[in-house]
C-alpha positions in Angstrom: 7.1 -17.7 26.5 4.2 -15.4 25.7 0.9 -16.8 24.6 -1.4 -14.1 23.2 -4.9 -15.3 22.5 -7.5 -13.2 20.8 -11.2 -13.0 21.3 -13.0 -12.9 18.0 -12.4 -9.2 17.7 -12.4 -6.3 15.3 -9.8 -5.5 12.6 -8.0 -2.7 14.4 -7.8 -4.5 17.7 -6.2 -7.4 15.8 -3.7 -5.1 14.1 -2.7 -3.5 17.4 -2.2 -6.8 19.0 -0.1 -8.1 16.1 2.2 -5.0 16.3 2.6 -5.6 20.1 3.4 -9.3 19.7 6.0 -8.7 17.0 7.5 -6.3 19.4 7.7 -8.8 22.1 9.0 -11.5 19.9 11.8 -9.2 18.7 13.1 -8.6 22.3 13.0 -12.0 23.9 14.5 -15.4 23.0 11.2 -17.0 23.7 8.3 -18.5 21.8 5.4 -16.2 21.1 2.0 -17.4 20.0 -1.1 -15.7 18.7 -4.3 -17.7 18.6 -6.9 -16.8 16.0 -10.5 -18.0 16.5 -12.1 -19.6 13.5 -14.5 -16.7 13.4 -11.9 -14.4 12.1 -12.4 -10.7 12.2 -15.6 -9.7 14.2 -17.8 -7.1 12.6 -20.4 -5.1 14.9 -21.9 -2.9 12.1 -24.6 -5.2 10.6 -25.6 -2.5 8.1 -28.6 -4.0 6.2 -28.5 -1.2 3.6 -25.0 -2.3 2.3 -25.4 -6.1 2.1 -26.5 -6.0 -1.6 -23.2 -4.5 -2.7 -20.9 -6.5 -0.5 -18.9 -9.6 -1.3 -19.4 -12.9 0.5 -15.7 -13.8 0.9 -14.6 -13.1 4.6 -11.0 -12.1 5.0 -8.7 -13.1 7.9 -6.1 -10.7 9.1 -3.4 -11.9 6.9 -5.6 -11.2 3.8 -5.7 -7.4 4.7 -2.4 -6.9 6.4 1.3 -7.7 5.3 2.6 -9.8 8.1 6.3 -10.5 8.1 7.5 -14.0 8.7 8.7 -14.6 12.3 9.6 -18.2 13.4 8.8 -17.3 17.1 5.2 -16.6 16.2 2.8 -19.5 15.6 -0.7 -18.6 14.1 -3.3 -21.0 15.0 -6.8 -21.1 13.4 -8.4 -23.7 15.6 -8.0 -25.8 18.7 -4.4 -25.9 19.9 -4.3 -29.6 20.2 -0.9 -29.9 18.6 0.8 -27.0 20.4 3.8 -28.5 22.2 3.0 -26.4 25.3 -0.7 -27.5 25.4 -0.8 -27.7 29.2 0.2 -24.0 29.6 -2.2 -23.1 26.9 -5.0 -25.1 28.5 -4.5 -23.1 31.8 -5.3 -20.0 29.9 -8.5 -18.9 31.4 -7.2 -19.5 34.9 -3.8 -17.8 34.6 -4.2 -15.2 31.7 -3.2 -11.6 32.3 -3.7 -8.2 30.5 -0.5 -6.8 29.0 -1.9 -3.3 29.8 -1.0 -4.0 33.4 2.6 -4.4 32.4 5.3 -2.7 30.4 8.5 -3.8 28.7 11.8 -1.9 28.7 13.2 -2.1 25.2 16.7 -1.0 26.4 17.4 -2.2 30.0 20.6 0.0 30.2 18.3 3.0 30.2 16.0 3.6 33.2 15.6 7.4 33.4 11.9 8.3 33.7 11.0 4.6 34.1 8.7 5.2 37.1 6.9 7.9 35.0 6.4 5.5 32.0 5.3 2.6 34.2 2.7 4.7 36.1 2.2 1.9 38.6 2.6 -1.1 36.2 4.9 -4.0 36.7 7.8 -4.6 34.4 7.6 -7.9 32.4 10.1 -10.6 33.8 11.5 -12.5 30.8 12.2 -15.5 32.9 8.5 -16.1 33.3 5.8 -17.4 31.2 2.9 -15.0 30.3 -0.5 -15.9 29.1 -2.1 -12.6 27.7 -5.7 -12.0 27.0 -7.6 -8.9 25.8 -9.5 -7.6 22.9 -6.1 -6.1 22.0 -2.9 -6.5 23.9 -1.8 -2.9 24.1 -0.7 0.0 22.0 3.1 0.0 21.3 3.2 3.6 22.5 2.1 2.6 26.0 3.6 -0.9 26.2 7.3 -0.4 25.2 9.6 1.9 27.2 12.8 3.2 25.5 11.7 2.4 21.9 14.4 3.0 19.3 14.6 3.1 15.5 15.4 -0.6 14.9 12.6 -1.6 17.2 10.1 0.7 15.5 11.2 -0.6 12.2 10.0 -4.1 13.1 6.6 -2.8 14.3 6.2 -0.7 11.2 6.8 -3.7 8.9 3.2 -4.6 9.7 1.2 -2.7 7.2 -2.2 -2.7 5.5 -1.9 -4.2 2.1 -1.3 -1.6 -0.7 -4.4 -2.1 -2.7 -6.5 -0.9 0.3 -4.2 2.1 0.9 -4.4 3.0 -2.7 -8.1 3.1 -3.0 -8.4 5.1 0.2 -6.0 7.7 -1.3 -7.8 7.8 -4.5 -11.1 8.5 -2.7 -9.5 11.2 -0.4 -7.9 13.0 -3.4 -11.3 13.1 -5.0 -12.9 14.6 -2.0 -10.1 17.3 -1.7 -9.5 19.1 1.6 -11.9 17.9 4.3 -12.5 17.6 8.0 -13.2 14.1 9.1 -15.2 12.6 12.1 -16.0 9.2 13.5 -19.2 8.6 15.5 -19.4 5.3 17.2 -22.7 4.4 18.5 -24.6 1.0 18.5 -22.5 -1.5 20.7 -20.5 1.3 22.1 -23.0 3.5 23.9 -22.4 1.4 27.1 -18.9 2.9 27.2 -19.3 6.2 25.6 -22.7 7.6 24.4 -22.5 10.7 22.1 -25.7 12.7 22.1 -26.9 15.1 19.5 -25.6 18.0 21.5 -22.2 16.4 22.0 -21.9 15.7 18.3 -22.6 19.3 17.1 -20.5 20.8 19.8 -17.7 18.6 18.7 -17.8 19.4 15.0 -18.2 23.1 15.9 -14.6 23.1 16.8 -13.6 23.1 13.1 -13.0 26.8 12.2 -13.0 26.5 8.5 -15.5 26.0 5.6 -14.1 22.6 4.5 -16.6 19.9 4.0 -17.2 17.5 6.9 -17.1 13.7 6.1 -18.5 11.3 8.6 -17.7 7.7 9.2 -20.3 6.0 11.6 -21.7 2.6 12.5 -25.1 4.3 12.9 -25.9 5.8 9.6 -29.6 6.0 10.2 -29.3 8.2 13.3 -31.7 11.1 12.6 -29.3 13.8 13.9 -26.7 13.1 11.2 -29.1 13.0 8.2 -27.6 16.2 6.7 -23.9 15.2 7.1 -21.9 13.8 4.3 -21.3 10.1 4.8 -18.1 8.3 3.6 -20.4 5.4 2.9 -22.3 7.3 0.3 -19.1 8.5 -1.4 -17.8 5.0 -1.6 -20.9 3.5 -2.9 -21.9 6.3 -5.3 -18.5 7.2 -6.6 -16.2 4.4 -6.1 -18.3 1.1 -6.0 -16.6 -0.6 -8.9 -13.1 0.1 -7.4 -14.4 -1.2 -4.1 -15.8 -4.4 -5.6 -12.6 -4.9 -7.6 -10.6 -5.4 -4.2 -9.7 -9.0 -3.4 -12.1 -8.7 -0.4 -15.1 -6.2 -0.2 -17.2 -7.4 2.7 -18.4 -5.1 5.6 -15.0 -5.4 7.4 -13.2 -4.0 4.3 -15.8 -1.3 3.9 -14.9 -0.1 7.4 -11.2 -0.4 6.6 -11.5 1.9 3.6 -13.6 4.3 5.6 -10.9 4.4 8.3 -8.0 4.8 5.8 -9.8 7.7 4.1 -9.8 9.6 7.4 -6.0 9.5 7.5 -6.1 12.1 4.8 -8.3 14.5 6.7 -7.1 18.0 7.4 -8.6 17.8 10.9 -10.5 15.1 12.7 -12.7 14.4 15.7 -13.6 11.0 16.9 -15.2 8.9 19.6 -13.1 8.5 22.8 -12.4 4.8 23.7 -13.1 3.6 20.1 -10.1 1.7 18.5 -11.4 2.8 15.1 -11.0 6.4 16.1 -7.7 5.6 17.8 -6.2 4.1 14.7 -7.0 7.2 12.7 -5.7 9.5 15.5 -2.4 7.5 15.5 -2.0 7.8 11.7 -2.5 11.5 11.7 0.0 11.7 14.6 2.5 9.9 12.6 2.0 12.5 9.9 2.6 15.2 12.6 -0.8 16.7 12.4 -3.2 15.1 15.0 -5.1 17.5 17.3 -6.4 14.6 19.5 -10.0 15.8 19.3 -12.7 13.7 20.9 -16.5 14.2 21.3 -17.0 15.1 25.0 -13.5 14.7 25.8 -10.5 16.7 24.7 -8.0 14.7 26.7 -4.9 16.4 25.7 -5.9 20.0 26.3 -4.5 21.9 29.4 -1.7 19.4 29.7 0.3 19.5 32.9 3.8 20.5 31.8 5.3 18.5 34.6 4.0 15.2 33.2 6.6 13.2 31.2 4.1 10.8 29.6 0.4 11.5 28.5 -1.1 8.7 30.5 0.4 10.0 33.8 -2.7 12.4 34.0 -5.1 9.6 34.4 -5.7 6.9 37.0 -4.3 3.5 36.4 -6.4 1.3 33.9 -8.4 2.2 30.8 -5.3 2.1 28.6 -6.7 -0.5 26.3 -9.1 2.1 25.0 -6.6 4.8 24.1 -3.8 5.7 21.7 -1.3 8.4 22.8 0.9 11.1 21.3 3.8 8.8 22.2 2.9 6.7 19.2 5.2 8.9 16.9 7.7 6.8 15.1 11.3 6.8 16.2 13.4 7.4 13.2 17.0 8.2 14.5 
């Protein structure tokens, strides 16, 4: 059995966890569980200037994401008092582990390069119970060894609902060709603080005259005052479209901002931010991600002897990172 319990966490962490949980459920004849706190999707932005145009309805994950039915997965939205394995569930805090410390082999008949993939991690033993706890479980690119088409098809059935994708595409088409960037500040500076110098050195890597569109949680920062903000484009040009969505609160504003960046010609983001990582992954799925980060171009000067990207880094820190291995297996 796998119990996966969320903190009240952000939208993209929840999407990543859901993908991983569906991957686990597809492989093992065991019950899996995802536990949602009543608080739903956490939002750290708290942008006062947008409150007057936002809706009051608060979405949960299933309001924004198409989630296939899976009898092995139970979604709870409150105390797990009726859960049949309540004793195991109640031992959560004492026995919980982080999935990033483990990996799962999708095809046990194949073991070539398994030590490179594991990079010191332990393989999941399906005969044991696991209680998993983190802000997200892990990225599928890093968790699952020997992925194949049928496995990836399951993961990719988890999709943002079409109405949100359509609005983002409409906005991007109106902008035309552009370079995108994501600057994460506010609650994130204890992990990765981007200075004014870091920011302008980062965007200086773009070698064309295309407009720069910025998504940020710190729009009042003085050093970005002359940068085009995706916020302003949504509010000034697409407010009626935005307010016509089933949900249009702060979380959805961030979702649309993120989805627009999937259409960028080039992109730079904030290392360790899941918001950035979700954009990088989707650009990678289109075959055009340059893996640019402020302060940290982590895929430049790659050691050619390395089989997997994370081998060039010490164990740990995987929770913060998406990888080039996130490409979809199609044959």
